[in-house]
C-alpha positions in Angstrom: 8.6 -5.3 3.2 9.7 -6.5 -0.2 7.8 -5.7 -3.3 5.6 -8.3 -5.0 6.3 -10.4 -8.1 4.1 -10.1 -11.1 2.2 -13.4 -10.3 1.4 -12.0 -6.8 -0.8 -9.1 -8.1 -4.4 -9.0 -9.2 -6.3 -6.3 -10.9 -8.2 -4.4 -8.2 -5.6 -5.0 -5.4 -5.4 -1.8 -3.3 -2.7 -0.8 -0.7 -2.4 2.2 1.5 1.3 2.6 2.1 2.9 3.5 5.4 4.5 5.5 6.6 3.0 8.8 5.6 5.3 11.7 5.2 5.1 15.3 6.3 6.6 17.7 3.7 9.1 20.2 5.1 10.5 23.5 3.8 13.9 21.9 3.5 12.4 19.1 1.2 10.9 21.7 -1.1 14.0 24.1 -1.1 16.5 21.3 -1.8 14.5 19.6 -4.4 13.9 22.8 -6.2 17.6 23.8 -6.0 18.7 20.3 -7.2 16.4 20.4 -10.3 17.2 24.1 -11.1 13.5 25.0 -10.6 13.6 28.5 -9.4 9.9 29.2 -9.6 9.2 32.0 -7.1 6.0 30.3 -5.9 8.2 27.5 -4.5 11.0 29.7 -3.0 9.8 33.3 -2.4 7.5 33.6 0.6 6.4 37.2 -0.3 5.6 36.2 -3.9 3.8 33.1 -2.7 2.0 35.2 -0.1 0.7 37.5 -2.8 -0.6 34.6 -4.9 -4.1 33.1 -4.7 -2.7 30.4 -2.5 -1.3 32.8 0.0 1.7 30.6 0.9 4.6 28.7 -0.7 3.5 25.8 -3.0 5.6 22.7 -2.8 7.3 21.8 -6.1 4.9 19.4 -7.8 7.7 17.3 -9.2 8.8 16.7 -5.6 5.2 15.6 -4.8 5.4 13.2 -7.8 8.7 11.8 -6.7 7.5 11.4 -3.2 4.4 9.4 -4.3 6.6 7.0 -6.2 9.1 6.7 -3.3 6.3 6.1 -0.7 4.8 3.3 -2.9 7.9 1.2 -3.8 8.4 -0.7 -0.6 5.0 -2.4 -1.0 5.1 -2.7 -4.8 8.4 -3.1 -6.5 11.4 -3.4 -4.3 13.4 -6.3 -5.4 10.9 -7.2 -8.2 11.3 -4.3 -10.5 12.9 -4.8 -13.9 12.0 -1.2 -15.1 9.6 1.6 -14.9 8.1 1.7 -18.4 6.2 5.0 -18.0 4.2 7.5 -16.1 0.8 8.7 -17.5 -2.1 10.9 -16.5 -0.2 12.7 -13.8 -2.6 15.3 -12.3 -2.3 17.5 -9.3 -5.9 18.6 -8.4 -4.8 20.2 -5.1 -1.6 21.9 -4.2 0.8 20.6 -1.6 1.9 23.0 1.1 4.8 22.9 3.5 3.7 21.0 6.6 1.2 18.8 4.7 1.3 15.2 5.7 0.7 13.0 2.7 -0.2 9.3 2.3 0.1 7.3 -0.9 -2.2 4.5 -2.0 -1.9 2.2 -5.0 -4.3 0.1 -6.9 -3.6 -2.4 -9.8 -5.7 -1.2 -12.7 -4.2 -3.4 -15.4 -1.8 -6.3 -15.9 -0.6 -8.5 -18.7 2.1 -11.0 -19.4 5.2 -9.6 -21.4 5.1 -11.0 -24.9 8.8 -10.5 -25.4 10.0 -11.5 -21.9 8.5 -14.8 -20.7 9.8 -14.5 -17.1 8.2 -11.0 -16.6 4.9 -9.1 -16.7 3.6 -5.6 -16.9 1.5 -4.0 -14.2 -0.2 -0.6 -14.2 -0.6 1.0 -10.8 -2.8 4.0 -10.1 -1.0 5.9 -7.3 -2.9 8.5 -5.3 -1.4 10.9 -2.9 -3.8 12.4 -0.3 -3.1 15.1 2.3 -4.3 15.2 5.9 -7.4 17.0 4.8 -8.4 13.9 2.7 -7.8 15.9 -0.6 -6.1 14.1 -3.6 -2.9 16.1 -4.2 -1.6 13.9 -7.0 -2.8 11.0 -9.0 -1.0 9.1 -11.8 -0.6 5.8 -13.6 2.7 4.0 -13.4 3.5 1.2 -15.7 6.2 -1.3 -14.5 7.9 -4.4 -15.8 8.1 -6.9 -12.9 9.8 -10.2 -12.6 7.7 -13.3 -12.1 8.1 -15.3 -9.0 9.0 -18.5 -10.9 10.5 -16.6 -13.9 
């Protein structure tokens, strides 16, 4: 499904993206290795087991990236000019190996671009929830989108 142009959005529009995604040990291991994040809570089962969580925590920057990835097919594929920023990123609940996460997006703000007449700015609130219904990650993503007739 292609993304939407600026003029196809309205404040308050909400989408639950599919498919959902089950996080694997390989996802966590490879992402942590690729980003040089050697936090033992992400990689060492014994250290993680001794923590208050009792198990390996999935790298939160993977969780962040997965939320963006799960959202783009419905929001910005083919219509994105640029990501302008990510704000208010919070991880109220940890993500664990084996969790199945679903991303939803809501348009919370939009405005015409003053410097680019054929484009507009949209602010999405992305939320990633796990199979327990807990919010694992929430963030604002500001994007510059093409206009349909721009």
